[in-house]
C-alpha positions as CSV (number, residue, x, y, z in Angstrom):
1,M,126.2,96.2,95.5
2,I,126.7,99.5,93.6
3,L,125.7,99.6,90.0
4,V,125.6,102.0,87.1
5,L,123.1,101.7,84.2
6,L,124.2,103.1,80.9
7,G,121.8,103.7,78.0
8,P,120.4,106.4,75.8
9,P,117.2,108.3,76.5
10,G,114.3,105.9,76.1
11,A,116.3,102.8,76.5
12,G,114.3,101.9,79.7
13,K,117.0,102.6,82.3
14,G,114.5,103.9,84.8
15,T,112.2,100.9,84.4
16,Q,115.0,98.4,84.8
17,A,116.5,100.3,87.8
18,N,113.1,100.2,89.5
19,L,112.7,96.5,89.0
20,L,116.3,95.8,90.2
21,A,115.8,98.0,93.2
22,K,112.8,96.0,94.3
23,K,114.3,92.6,93.5
24,R,117.7,93.3,95.2
25,S,116.8,95.8,97.9
26,L,118.8,98.5,96.3
27,V,118.2,102.3,96.4
28,Q,117.6,103.8,92.9
29,L,119.6,107.1,92.6
30,S,118.4,109.3,89.8
31,T,120.4,112.5,89.6
32,G,117.2,114.3,88.3
33,D,115.2,113.1,91.3
34,M,118.0,114.1,93.7
35,L,118.3,117.6,92.2
36,R,114.6,118.2,92.5
37,A,114.5,116.8,96.1
38,A,117.4,119.0,97.2
39,V,115.9,122.1,95.6
40,A,112.5,121.3,97.3
41,A,114.2,120.7,100.7
42,G,116.2,124.0,100.4
43,T,119.5,122.4,101.3
44,P,122.7,124.4,100.6
45,L,123.5,122.3,97.5
46,G,119.8,122.4,96.6
47,R,119.7,126.2,96.7
48,K,122.9,126.4,94.6
49,A,121.5,123.9,92.1
50,G,118.2,125.7,92.0
51,A,119.7,129.0,91.1
52,I,121.7,127.5,88.3
53,M,118.7,125.6,86.9
54,E,116.6,128.8,87.0
55,R,119.2,130.4,84.7
56,G,118.7,127.5,82.3
57,E,122.3,126.3,82.8
58,L,123.6,122.8,83.4
59,V,124.3,121.9,87.0
60,P,128.1,121.5,87.3
61,D,129.7,118.2,88.2
62,D,130.9,119.3,91.6
63,V,127.3,120.0,92.7
64,V,126.0,116.7,91.3
65,I,128.8,114.8,93.0
66,G,128.1,116.7,96.2
67,L,124.4,115.6,96.0
68,I,125.5,112.0,95.4
69,A,127.9,112.1,98.3
70,E,125.2,113.3,100.6
71,R,122.8,110.6,99.4
72,L,125.5,107.9,99.8
73,D,126.0,108.9,103.4
74,Q,122.3,108.3,104.3
75,K,121.8,104.9,106.0
76,D,119.0,103.5,103.9
77,S,121.0,101.8,101.3
78,G,119.7,98.3,101.9
79,G,121.8,96.2,99.6
80,G,123.4,99.1,97.8
81,Y,122.7,101.6,95.1
82,I,121.8,101.9,91.4
83,L,123.0,105.0,89.7
84,D,120.6,105.9,86.9
85,G,121.7,108.7,84.5
86,F,125.1,109.3,86.1
87,P,128.0,109.3,85.2
88,R,127.7,110.7,81.7
89,T,131.3,111.8,81.1
90,I,134.8,110.6,81.9
91,A,135.2,113.4,84.3
92,Q,132.1,112.4,86.2
93,A,133.1,108.7,86.2
94,E,136.5,109.6,87.6
95,A,134.9,111.8,90.3
96,L,132.5,109.0,91.2
97,D,135.4,106.5,91.4
98,H,137.2,108.9,93.8
99,L,134.0,109.5,95.9
100,L,133.5,105.7,96.3
101,A,137.2,105.1,97.1
102,E,137.0,107.7,99.9
103,R,134.2,105.6,101.4
104,G,136.2,102.4,101.0
105,T,134.0,100.9,98.3
106,T,133.8,100.7,94.5
107,L,131.4,100.1,91.6
108,D,130.5,96.4,91.2
109,K,129.1,96.3,87.7
110,V,128.2,98.7,84.9
111,I,125.4,97.6,82.7
112,E,125.2,99.0,79.2
113,M,121.7,98.7,77.6
114,K,122.5,98.5,73.9
115,V,119.8,99.7,71.5
116,D,119.0,99.9,67.8
117,D,118.7,103.6,67.0
118,D,115.9,103.3,64.4
119,A,113.8,101.0,66.7
120,L,114.4,103.3,69.6
121,V,113.3,106.4,67.6
122,E,110.1,104.4,66.7
123,R,109.6,103.5,70.4
124,I,109.9,107.1,71.6
125,T,108.1,109.0,68.8
126,G,105.1,106.7,69.1
127,R,104.5,107.5,72.8
128,F,101.5,109.4,74.0
129,A,99.6,109.5,77.3
130,C,96.2,110.3,78.8
131,A,96.1,114.0,79.7
132,K,94.0,113.3,82.8
133,C,95.5,110.2,84.5
134,G,98.8,109.8,82.7
135,E,98.2,106.3,81.4
136,G,100.8,105.6,78.7
137,Y,100.1,104.4,75.2
138,H,101.9,103.9,71.9
139,D,100.9,104.2,68.3
140,L,102.1,100.7,67.4
141,Y,102.3,98.7,70.7
142,K,99.6,99.9,73.0
143,L,96.5,101.7,71.6
144,P,93.4,102.3,73.8
145,K,91.0,99.4,73.7
146,R,88.3,101.9,72.5
147,A,89.7,104.4,70.0
148,G,90.2,107.8,71.6
149,V,89.1,106.7,75.1
150,C,91.6,106.1,78.0
151,D,91.4,102.6,79.3
152,R,91.9,103.7,82.9
153,C,89.8,106.8,83.4
154,G,87.7,107.2,80.3
155,S,89.2,110.6,79.3
156,T,89.2,111.5,75.6
157,E,92.1,113.9,75.9
158,F,95.7,112.7,75.1
159,V,99.1,114.5,75.0
160,R,102.5,113.9,73.5
161,R,105.8,115.3,74.8
162,K,107.0,118.1,72.5
163,D,110.5,116.6,72.4
164,D,109.2,113.1,71.4
165,N,109.9,113.8,67.7
166,E,112.4,112.2,65.4
167,E,114.7,115.2,65.0
168,V,115.0,115.8,68.8
169,V,115.4,112.1,69.6
170,R,118.2,111.6,67.0
171,A,120.0,114.7,68.4
172,R,119.7,113.3,71.9
173,L,121.1,110.0,70.7
174,K,124.0,111.7,69.0
175,A,124.8,113.7,72.1
176,Y,124.6,110.5,74.2
177,Y,127.0,108.6,72.1
178,A,129.5,111.5,71.9
179,Q,129.5,111.7,75.8
180,T,129.2,108.0,76.6
181,E,131.6,106.3,74.2
182,P,134.6,107.1,76.3
183,L,132.8,105.7,79.4
184,I,132.4,102.3,77.7
185,G,136.2,102.0,77.3
186,H,136.7,103.4,80.9
187,Y,134.6,100.7,82.5
188,R,135.7,97.9,80.1
189,K,139.3,98.6,81.2
190,Q,138.1,98.2,84.8
191,G,136.5,94.8,83.9
192,K,133.1,96.0,85.1
193,L,131.2,96.5,81.9
194,R,128.4,94.1,80.9
195,A,126.2,94.7,77.9
196,V,122.6,93.5,77.4
197,D,120.0,93.9,74.6
198,G,118.0,96.9,75.7
199,M,115.4,96.4,72.9
200,A,114.1,93.1,74.2
201,D,111.0,92.6,76.2
202,I,111.1,94.3,79.6
203,N,111.2,90.9,81.5
204,L,113.9,89.5,79.2
205,V,116.0,92.6,79.7
206,Q,115.6,92.2,83.5
207,K,116.6,88.6,83.3
208,A,119.7,89.4,81.2
209,I,120.7,92.1,83.7
210,N,120.4,89.8,86.6
211,Q,122.4,87.1,84.9
212,A,125.1,89.7,84.2
213,L,125.1,90.7,87.8
214,D,125.3,87.1,89.1
215,T,128.2,86.2,86.7
216,P,131.7,87.0,87.9
């Protein structure tokens, strides 16, 4: 099984991909993780990507596709793959279709995690974490049991990501929709698109995704 998860930043794609990978013996492929691993390993593509990233530029599609091709050729796929964070554009989707066709396979399903923008902004901007152990918290949904003290390690220092503010989050949402809207039509035409409510409880989202995968 080869899957793609679509959803804006903060929709929970990584969490759901991780749960699916464990349940269905799939390999979770995050382009960010693959880029970092290739750079650390010093592979030819990794060196090329590293040089581009050091200049603060976006890694071009051909390099990302090359990394995915290398990863698909490794023999640890188990029951298949979940692509998390890729494709983002029609050009990338077409390149992925071609890459899979060369290997005699194709995408099985594309899961779109639909979100409410205002609720997602609230979810993201309320996040903070322990500066020492990384335990995650939220202003509304998960405060420390003792005010100002981490439940896990007892630290009194907390941090927030600089980009977890409303202006940045809404800009990222706008960019996501501009890029991804054509993808929705692309995969709908192929009959592979399934939509789930990405704002529901984590377990309910997982249940909805598995139902979508098990329904022809």
